[in-house]
Legacy VTK file of the C-alpha trace (Angstrom):
# vtk DataFile Version 3.0
C-alpha trace
ASCII
DATASET POLYDATA
POINTS 604 float
16.566 32.988 -81.890
19.097 31.440 -79.555
20.552 34.005 -77.209
24.203 33.851 -76.275
25.513 34.722 -72.860
27.379 37.737 -74.268
24.155 39.285 -75.633
22.360 38.761 -72.340
25.298 40.271 -70.419
25.309 43.333 -72.716
21.550 43.851 -72.231
21.938 43.423 -68.448
24.770 45.983 -68.355
22.719 48.549 -70.293
19.721 48.027 -68.012
21.818 48.407 -64.861
23.389 51.633 -66.116
20.110 53.156 -67.320
18.704 56.094 -65.447
15.336 56.410 -63.835
12.539 55.887 -66.425
14.893 54.698 -69.209
14.869 50.912 -68.556
11.557 50.370 -70.366
12.774 51.808 -73.644
16.027 49.841 -73.509
14.146 46.612 -72.725
11.732 47.162 -75.643
14.637 47.805 -78.042
16.449 44.604 -77.069
13.203 42.652 -77.169
12.544 43.828 -80.735
16.075 42.874 -81.779
15.773 39.404 -80.187
12.218 38.878 -81.400
10.775 38.177 -77.947
8.592 39.878 -75.405
9.810 42.243 -72.694
8.908 39.666 -70.050
11.064 37.041 -71.796
13.918 39.530 -71.909
13.749 40.193 -68.183
13.491 36.443 -67.489
16.615 35.681 -69.526
18.542 38.508 -67.894
17.444 37.382 -64.413
18.679 33.837 -65.064
22.155 35.160 -65.780
22.444 37.998 -63.299
19.849 36.795 -60.692
18.596 40.367 -60.383
19.140 43.599 -62.219
19.561 45.428 -58.935
19.458 44.234 -55.329
16.223 45.161 -53.648
16.648 47.717 -50.917
15.849 46.375 -47.500
13.189 48.055 -45.427
14.478 50.160 -42.569
12.242 48.304 -40.095
13.313 44.837 -41.267
13.213 42.368 -38.367
11.040 44.617 -36.188
7.560 43.082 -36.048
6.163 45.478 -33.440
5.262 42.609 -31.091
7.094 42.438 -27.794
8.499 39.155 -26.539
6.089 39.167 -23.581
3.108 39.534 -25.912
4.331 36.737 -28.154
4.797 34.455 -25.137
1.217 35.137 -24.010
-0.140 34.398 -27.489
1.879 31.177 -27.637
0.665 30.124 -24.175
-2.995 30.635 -25.167
-2.498 28.597 -28.338
-0.825 25.764 -26.434
-3.526 25.686 -23.743
-6.231 25.431 -26.399
-4.807 22.215 -27.831
-6.461 18.849 -27.354
-4.640 15.847 -26.002
-4.240 14.603 -29.565
-2.302 17.759 -30.502
-5.126 19.383 -32.501
-5.050 23.175 -32.076
-8.507 24.660 -31.555
-7.906 28.423 -31.296
-6.414 30.381 -34.189
-3.787 33.059 -33.769
-6.346 35.774 -34.529
-8.767 34.462 -31.891
-5.990 34.300 -29.320
-5.002 37.909 -30.074
-8.630 39.103 -29.841
-9.123 37.367 -26.506
-5.915 38.793 -25.025
-6.706 42.294 -26.332
-10.188 42.142 -24.793
-8.589 41.298 -21.439
-5.967 44.099 -21.777
-3.130 41.592 -21.734
-1.598 42.508 -25.111
-1.735 45.661 -27.234
-0.154 44.698 -30.554
0.024 48.287 -31.835
2.440 50.354 -33.880
2.633 54.148 -34.297
3.074 55.606 -37.801
6.120 57.889 -37.655
4.770 60.287 -40.282
1.109 60.619 -39.351
1.193 59.581 -35.660
-1.628 57.132 -36.345
-1.899 54.074 -34.065
-2.482 50.906 -36.046
-3.145 47.407 -34.719
-0.707 44.758 -35.863
-2.109 42.019 -38.079
-2.499 38.314 -37.409
0.050 37.480 -40.108
2.677 39.670 -38.455
2.098 37.820 -35.179
2.474 34.476 -36.944
5.774 35.573 -38.515
7.037 36.951 -35.199
6.127 33.719 -33.404
8.172 31.695 -35.873
11.120 34.124 -35.770
11.222 33.887 -31.966
10.609 30.098 -32.072
7.365 30.423 -30.118
4.979 29.121 -32.748
2.921 26.110 -31.500
4.196 24.024 -34.408
7.755 24.685 -33.230
7.010 24.125 -29.538
5.214 20.873 -30.329
8.270 19.422 -32.024
9.553 16.332 -30.188
12.586 16.638 -27.967
15.858 15.247 -29.349
16.516 11.615 -28.496
19.625 9.749 -27.378
20.495 6.370 -28.855
21.165 3.609 -26.324
24.142 1.313 -26.842
24.749 -1.921 -24.913
28.160 -3.511 -24.513
27.468 -7.240 -24.750
24.566 -9.699 -25.075
22.375 -10.133 -21.998
23.411 -6.764 -20.620
20.043 -5.165 -21.435
16.741 -6.796 -22.310
13.545 -5.045 -23.282
10.110 -6.456 -22.439
6.705 -5.466 -23.713
3.292 -7.144 -23.486
0.944 -6.323 -26.343
-2.699 -7.193 -26.913
-3.221 -9.081 -30.152
-5.912 -6.953 -31.820
-6.523 -9.384 -34.670
-7.497 -12.624 -32.946
-9.109 -14.223 -29.921
-8.871 -17.890 -28.960
-11.971 -19.873 -27.925
-11.173 -23.104 -26.144
-13.840 -25.025 -28.083
-13.619 -23.482 -31.545
-9.981 -22.394 -31.776
-8.548 -19.110 -33.045
-11.016 -16.544 -34.376
-10.404 -13.303 -36.239
-11.663 -9.998 -34.868
-13.119 -8.028 -37.786
-13.133 -4.275 -37.313
-16.834 -4.107 -38.195
-17.700 -6.267 -35.173
-15.065 -5.367 -32.576
-14.555 -1.652 -32.050
-15.109 0.983 -29.369
-18.769 1.593 -30.233
-19.588 -2.057 -29.527
-18.121 -2.612 -26.060
-20.297 -5.670 -25.388
-18.556 -7.573 -28.159
-15.174 -6.768 -26.662
-16.354 -7.692 -23.166
-17.670 -11.018 -24.451
-14.207 -12.154 -25.554
-12.206 -10.323 -22.896
-10.946 -13.500 -21.191
-10.280 -15.171 -24.544
-8.189 -12.431 -26.124
-4.602 -13.312 -26.913
-1.723 -11.379 -25.348
1.737 -11.401 -26.896
4.785 -11.110 -24.588
8.029 -10.190 -26.356
11.535 -10.031 -24.832
14.473 -8.748 -26.876
18.213 -8.709 -26.273
19.333 -5.156 -27.006
22.807 -5.986 -28.304
21.974 -8.764 -30.752
18.290 -8.088 -31.389
17.430 -11.729 -30.655
13.938 -12.055 -29.227
11.588 -14.487 -27.492
7.811 -14.408 -28.034
5.057 -16.227 -26.151
1.264 -15.959 -26.330
-0.951 -16.151 -23.223
-4.647 -15.785 -22.460
-6.331 -13.465 -19.967
-4.828 -10.087 -19.286
-1.605 -8.219 -18.598
-0.839 -9.559 -15.107
2.160 -10.062 -12.877
1.830 -13.838 -13.095
1.821 -13.837 -16.920
4.801 -11.470 -17.005
6.862 -13.529 -14.536
6.055 -16.851 -16.206
6.907 -15.675 -19.724
10.045 -13.876 -18.486
11.200 -17.050 -16.742
10.493 -19.074 -19.889
12.510 -16.583 -21.946
15.542 -17.041 -19.638
15.450 -20.852 -19.737
17.761 -22.831 -22.014
15.580 -24.337 -24.770
18.121 -26.270 -26.797
20.778 -25.671 -29.422
18.266 -24.391 -31.988
17.245 -21.546 -29.654
20.397 -20.354 -27.821
18.941 -17.161 -26.309
18.856 -17.742 -22.548
20.201 -16.529 -19.212
19.361 -13.651 -16.886
20.057 -10.135 -18.198
21.795 -7.520 -16.096
18.948 -5.065 -16.688
15.442 -5.203 -18.143
13.577 -2.210 -19.570
9.787 -2.160 -19.119
6.995 0.386 -19.362
5.330 1.729 -16.183
2.422 -0.728 -16.200
0.965 -2.125 -12.996
2.190 -5.662 -13.730
5.710 -4.457 -14.587
6.003 -2.538 -11.322
4.203 -5.142 -9.203
5.645 -7.107 -6.293
5.974 -10.440 -8.130
8.169 -9.090 -10.915
10.243 -7.020 -8.497
10.795 -10.030 -6.247
11.916 -12.154 -9.182
14.329 -9.525 -10.499
15.707 -8.885 -7.015
16.443 -12.568 -6.474
18.113 -12.864 -9.896
20.094 -9.636 -9.517
18.316 -7.920 -12.415
17.939 -4.157 -12.390
14.516 -2.911 -13.522
14.572 0.181 -15.749
11.117 1.762 -16.055
10.806 4.287 -18.869
8.790 7.475 -18.521
5.048 7.313 -19.342
4.216 8.398 -22.866
7.688 7.586 -24.228
7.391 4.344 -26.216
10.540 5.187 -28.170
12.561 4.425 -24.998
11.920 0.738 -25.817
12.011 1.192 -29.558
13.638 -2.176 -30.239
10.901 -4.265 -28.613
8.211 -2.046 -30.141
9.689 -2.673 -33.595
9.931 -6.392 -32.833
6.205 -6.425 -32.050
5.649 -4.876 -35.464
7.839 -7.523 -37.098
5.871 -10.323 -35.439
2.568 -8.814 -36.561
3.690 -8.374 -40.166
5.816 -11.494 -40.663
4.122 -14.104 -38.472
0.569 -13.254 -37.418
-0.644 -12.806 -40.985
0.079 -16.539 -41.459
-2.514 -17.413 -38.800
-5.267 -16.536 -41.260
-4.321 -19.641 -43.213
-3.837 -21.963 -40.210
-6.469 -23.805 -38.165
-5.205 -23.007 -34.648
-7.143 -24.985 -32.021
-5.187 -24.327 -28.834
-2.742 -21.987 -27.175
-0.054 -24.679 -27.255
-0.432 -24.996 -31.023
-0.221 -21.212 -31.409
2.988 -21.016 -29.345
4.566 -23.970 -31.169
3.998 -22.221 -34.501
5.308 -18.929 -33.110
8.458 -20.528 -31.673
9.177 -22.388 -34.925
8.942 -19.130 -36.876
10.926 -17.270 -34.147
13.872 -19.691 -34.340
13.958 -19.457 -38.120
13.773 -15.673 -38.151
16.444 -15.219 -35.426
18.760 -17.630 -37.229
18.371 -16.437 -40.834
17.166 -12.816 -41.034
20.013 -10.290 -41.299
19.921 -7.483 -38.747
20.336 -4.022 -40.266
22.707 -2.813 -37.512
25.323 -5.552 -37.100
24.743 -7.167 -40.555
24.473 -10.710 -39.168
21.699 -12.895 -37.858
20.392 -12.276 -34.350
21.506 -15.664 -33.026
25.003 -15.192 -34.507
25.366 -11.878 -32.704
24.072 -13.338 -29.437
26.536 -16.259 -29.621
29.406 -13.792 -29.026
28.439 -13.732 -25.335
31.262 -14.655 -22.918
30.972 -17.217 -20.110
31.121 -14.606 -17.351
28.259 -12.705 -19.053
25.919 -15.706 -19.299
24.092 -16.294 -16.007
21.988 -19.441 -16.221
18.835 -19.340 -14.088
17.303 -22.128 -11.996
14.384 -24.242 -13.173
10.972 -22.735 -13.817
9.477 -23.960 -10.533
12.352 -22.549 -8.478
12.157 -19.199 -10.268
8.414 -18.974 -9.553
9.200 -19.498 -5.858
11.613 -16.577 -6.058
8.854 -14.412 -7.538
6.550 -15.090 -4.604
9.186 -14.327 -1.924
9.648 -10.595 -1.313
12.981 -9.073 -0.178
13.163 -8.532 3.557
14.678 -5.895 5.827
17.370 -7.120 8.209
18.996 -5.058 10.957
22.798 -4.959 11.107
24.163 -6.208 14.432
27.231 -4.754 16.233
29.233 -7.569 14.612
28.215 -6.232 11.171
26.121 -9.309 10.555
22.524 -10.013 9.633
20.278 -13.025 10.091
18.450 -14.372 7.035
16.954 -17.765 6.156
18.042 -19.010 9.593
21.694 -18.288 8.777
24.153 -15.564 9.710
25.768 -13.400 7.017
28.708 -10.993 7.152
27.783 -7.622 5.590
31.002 -5.735 6.326
31.751 -5.682 2.592
28.620 -3.701 1.730
29.673 -0.058 1.150
28.537 2.423 3.769
27.008 -0.153 6.122
26.722 0.897 9.781
25.518 -0.773 12.948
21.740 -0.609 13.361
21.115 0.011 9.678
18.373 -1.999 7.970
19.484 -3.702 4.762
17.238 -5.043 2.020
18.106 -8.718 1.643
16.859 -11.283 -0.880
17.622 -14.799 -2.033
20.539 -15.239 -4.405
19.347 -17.591 -7.098
22.884 -18.126 -8.444
24.492 -19.023 -5.104
24.182 -21.955 -2.762
20.956 -23.198 -1.243
21.128 -20.495 1.432
22.853 -17.832 -0.682
21.677 -14.245 -0.142
22.326 -10.781 -1.525
22.112 -7.326 0.018
20.982 -4.191 -1.824
23.152 -1.057 -1.925
21.899 2.164 -3.542
24.531 4.784 -4.382
24.106 8.574 -4.443
23.039 8.488 -8.103
20.186 6.081 -7.301
21.812 3.041 -8.954
21.134 -0.286 -7.248
23.818 -2.915 -6.715
23.260 -6.346 -5.196
26.158 -7.760 -3.114
26.119 -11.537 -2.897
26.830 -13.285 0.403
27.261 -16.821 1.634
26.242 -17.934 5.140
28.881 -18.114 7.860
29.771 -21.626 8.954
30.255 -22.561 12.614
33.405 -24.346 13.727
33.608 -27.382 15.958
32.960 -25.292 19.078
30.041 -23.331 17.634
31.921 -20.108 16.835
30.458 -18.516 13.700
32.763 -16.200 11.788
34.787 -15.453 14.921
38.426 -14.259 14.928
41.100 -16.313 16.634
42.638 -14.828 19.762
46.110 -14.548 18.306
44.926 -12.741 15.183
42.408 -10.424 16.826
41.983 -6.952 15.415
39.116 -4.498 15.515
36.659 -4.023 12.684
37.433 -1.310 10.155
35.744 2.004 10.829
32.299 2.324 9.315
31.240 5.645 7.767
29.448 6.423 11.030
32.655 5.787 13.016
34.700 8.002 10.704
32.205 10.858 10.881
31.840 10.556 14.644
35.611 10.803 15.196
35.896 13.797 12.872
33.088 15.611 14.691
34.693 14.719 18.041
38.004 16.289 16.991
36.175 19.391 15.788
34.292 19.824 19.069
37.430 19.311 21.214
39.762 21.502 19.082
42.053 18.496 18.633
44.191 17.297 15.784
44.153 13.594 16.647
41.716 11.180 18.226
44.010 10.774 21.259
44.030 14.532 21.880
40.264 14.646 21.606
39.952 11.780 24.117
42.314 13.543 26.554
40.394 16.816 26.214
37.141 15.001 26.892
38.585 13.244 29.937
39.864 16.563 31.280
36.321 18.055 31.191
37.356 20.590 28.567
34.675 22.906 27.268
33.540 22.128 23.723
35.015 24.477 21.085
37.360 25.917 23.728
34.493 27.786 25.402
34.098 30.095 22.421
30.386 29.447 22.146
28.095 31.477 24.386
24.916 29.393 24.588
22.827 32.401 25.663
24.211 34.964 23.231
21.398 34.553 20.722
18.855 35.073 23.499
20.677 38.088 24.953
21.064 39.779 21.569
17.458 39.308 20.653
15.383 42.416 21.522
12.632 41.946 24.027
9.329 42.442 22.316
7.045 44.852 24.172
3.374 43.964 24.018
0.586 46.492 24.522
-1.691 45.585 27.434
-5.085 44.393 26.358
-8.346 45.727 27.756
-10.134 43.280 30.003
-12.603 43.079 32.892
-12.261 42.020 36.470
-13.708 38.762 37.612
-15.991 39.107 40.633
-15.104 36.252 42.885
-17.344 35.503 45.840
-14.958 34.368 48.516
-16.758 31.794 50.658
-16.822 32.130 54.441
-15.116 29.409 56.363
-17.171 28.455 59.464
-17.296 25.473 61.695
-19.709 22.849 60.509
-22.577 22.143 62.992
-22.727 18.785 64.677
-25.255 16.256 63.429
-28.574 16.228 65.330
-31.505 14.035 64.417
-34.031 16.456 65.849
-32.811 19.220 63.607
-33.735 17.315 60.452
-36.916 18.655 58.820
-39.121 15.902 57.385
-39.122 15.884 53.651
-42.547 15.960 52.061
-42.884 14.635 48.598
-44.807 16.894 46.264
-46.708 14.889 43.642
-48.021 16.548 40.476
-51.841 16.938 40.243
-53.885 14.499 38.185
-55.296 15.728 34.884
-59.074 15.469 34.399
-58.971 12.089 32.646
-56.700 10.567 35.274
-58.857 12.088 38.018
-62.029 10.591 36.501
-60.415 7.163 36.384
-59.457 7.428 40.042
-62.812 8.961 41.172
-65.239 6.617 39.407
-64.546 3.463 41.494
-64.578 5.517 44.701
-67.923 7.139 43.874
-69.467 3.777 42.922
-68.114 2.231 46.124
-69.971 4.949 48.055
-73.286 3.779 46.488
-73.656 6.413 43.832
-73.497 6.146 40.051
-70.834 7.950 38.036
-72.456 10.635 35.919
-71.131 12.940 33.190
-71.981 15.785 35.504
-69.333 14.516 37.899
-66.662 14.987 35.244
-67.869 18.534 34.514
-67.960 19.421 38.248
-64.414 18.072 38.665
-63.106 20.140 35.742
-64.894 23.242 37.065
-63.676 22.777 40.615
-60.094 21.801 39.742
-59.215 23.488 36.425
-55.440 22.943 36.944
-55.846 19.299 37.879
-56.973 17.365 40.938
-54.390 17.169 43.761
-53.581 13.609 44.735
-54.327 14.198 48.391
-57.825 15.501 47.498
-58.994 12.449 45.546
-60.828 10.669 48.365
-62.467 13.782 49.805
-63.651 14.927 46.391
-65.028 11.453 45.664
-67.097 11.653 48.882
-68.369 15.079 47.803
-69.459 13.779 44.425
-71.217 10.787 46.011
-73.322 13.074 48.252
-76.464 14.408 46.455
-76.680 18.181 46.080
-79.515 20.013 47.850
-81.508 23.030 46.669
-82.160 24.368 43.193
-84.390 22.900 40.506
-84.450 19.159 40.019
-86.056 17.025 37.341
-88.592 14.626 38.914
-90.531 11.669 37.630
-93.409 12.561 35.301
-91.652 15.629 33.921
-93.272 18.103 36.479
-91.017 20.655 38.055
LINES 1 605
604 0 1 2 3 4 5 6 7 8 9 10 11 12 13 14 15 16 17 18 19 20 21 22 23 24 25 26 27 28 29 30 31 32 33 34 35 36 37 38 39 40 41 42 43 44 45 46 47 48 49 50 51 52 53 54 55 56 57 58 59 60 61 62 63 64 65 66 67 68 69 70 71 72 73 74 75 76 77 78 79 80 81 82 83 84 85 86 87 88 89 90 91 92 93 94 95 96 97 98 99 100 101 102 103 104 105 106 107 108 109 110 111 112 113 114 115 116 117 118 119 120 121 122 123 124 125 126 127 128 129 130 131 132 133 134 135 136 137 138 139 140 141 142 143 144 145 146 147 148 149 150 151 152 153 154 155 156 157 158 159 160 161 162 163 164 165 166 167 168 169 170 171 172 173 174 175 176 177 178 179 180 181 182 183 184 185 186 187 188 189 190 191 192 193 194 195 196 197 198 199 200 201 202 203 204 205 206 207 208 209 210 211 212 213 214 215 216 217 218 219 220 221 222 223 224 225 226 227 228 229 230 231 232 233 234 235 236 237 238 239 240 241 242 243 244 245 246 247 248 249 250 251 252 253 254 255 256 257 258 259 260 261 262 263 264 265 266 267 268 269 270 271 272 273 274 275 276 277 278 279 280 281 282 283 284 285 286 287 288 289 290 291 292 293 294 295 296 297 298 299 300 301 302 303 304 305 306 307 308 309 310 311 312 313 314 315 316 317 318 319 320 321 322 323 324 325 326 327 328 329 330 331 332 333 334 335 336 337 338 339 340 341 342 343 344 345 346 347 348 349 350 351 352 353 354 355 356 357 358 359 360 361 362 363 364 365 366 367 368 369 370 371 372 373 374 375 376 377 378 379 380 381 382 383 384 385 386 387 388 389 390 391 392 393 394 395 396 397 398 399 400 401 402 403 404 405 406 407 408 409 410 411 412 413 414 415 416 417 418 419 420 421 422 423 424 425 426 427 428 429 430 431 432 433 434 435 436 437 438 439 440 441 442 443 444 445 446 447 448 449 450 451 452 453 454 455 456 457 458 459 460 461 462 463 464 465 466 467 468 469 470 471 472 473 474 475 476 477 478 479 480 481 482 483 484 485 486 487 488 489 490 491 492 493 494 495 496 497 498 499 500 501 502 503 504 505 506 507 508 509 510 511 512 513 514 515 516 517 518 519 520 521 522 523 524 525 526 527 528 529 530 531 532 533 534 535 536 537 538 539 540 541 542 543 544 545 546 547 548 549 550 551 552 553 554 555 556 557 558 559 560 561 562 563 564 565 566 567 568 569 570 571 572 573 574 575 576 577 578 579 580 581 582 583 584 585 586 587 588 589 590 591 592 593 594 595 596 597 598 599 600 601 602 603
């Protein structure tokens, strides 16, 4: 039976007006009339009226029982337990248990009727974390980004070297694929074997038009490879490939080669500002990252069907495809080809660079510091340059100076960094000497002093302040008249006089007993009063004594016997005195008398 809206509205009205306990009977009656179940009746009524009666909100709606401090602690524990990949290790329940065990959170609620203290559940904490925007999923959301817009071609370039993970190039056998089953992290020897043969892809994109330059090199990400490919990208390569010229700024990642001396020297000489994005933010150079993806998907898959034997052949194929893609593929932003958009560049925006060899010389020459002379000049490349036009320059300041690749043979440029940290290079040409050797001098009739430098302006202002003067002449007159600075209002000792004298408790110590020497007249020198000095020699030990005694005893006509050694040790237990050697040798050589003696035949 098809139900009309009027029947459903009548049933809904009766149900809304029914008293407590009467809705069931009314619903069963209408269900019997319509020939459907009670559940179908309620479903049809709910579709029309959304609900028979709004559900009453709980009185404690929005009150989770968790304090903000507790939720912050739980969120901090969950964030600290994450891995670098973003995987969360600890659950909300484990974090709550750990904090409760350390008495850092309570998470309790008191029942108003019974007074019972109940612990809040894990689900309530999860809801409260999301309500207060402290849930790890919410805190891990990426920060909002800002889209970068450039004003004209060659204003901003983006550069990015990328390792070609699909191929390596052997000089003998040509280009080889790198299957994932053979080259991966668990087989480092295979990767090390082809390390010097792996192909690197350098990509440079113009931010305004999207036009790009790609070049493949061997080896590694190095300053030399970066400078050489960057120079090649700025060279004019013919009418079929119009992208050329030095950009005003280049965006690179914070790699060692990108921040190395060679690349900085090259950019300084060409007046290019280097913009290094923050680590871990590849989206800052999203255009060049996407261009790398385009090259992988639209060009490098073709290499599987080509027999590439050399790096030159690989680059020729890449450049042929690059010119076709830049000239024909429609860009999604400006709805024209990349080369068409780049061709809108104006003459004053296109800065053509010197030849490759000259640019490489610029990369190997670092900017130098030059001291500003009292004439507001510097010496560089054997020439003199006027730097009075550099903002904020003062005498004695050291300026960073580099070659100017777009000037004359001896052109130079000085670096100025403003308060916001932005670098600006001011170009200069060398001063020429006149017929009498004067270089940049002012004629006598047109002489006037140099404009005040910032140091001069500040010094004069401070001078007027110290002399209580309104003009520089008044300050000079006050100084000449020996006037006191600040009108004598400053008491130089006031801070010392107002400071309380700190009283220190005396420390316990002990007196030093000093024996004061007597001063007497020194006796006159007398030879007779000198007492002869007798040298005391140490006694000989028993072995040394035996060595000295044996030749003396034998010289006296007696044989050296073991008994002599024993007698010497018994007589001189502490050692034989040196002055007793000869007398003791005579004693040992003299036969002893008396006592028993062994005679020939064995009779006593």
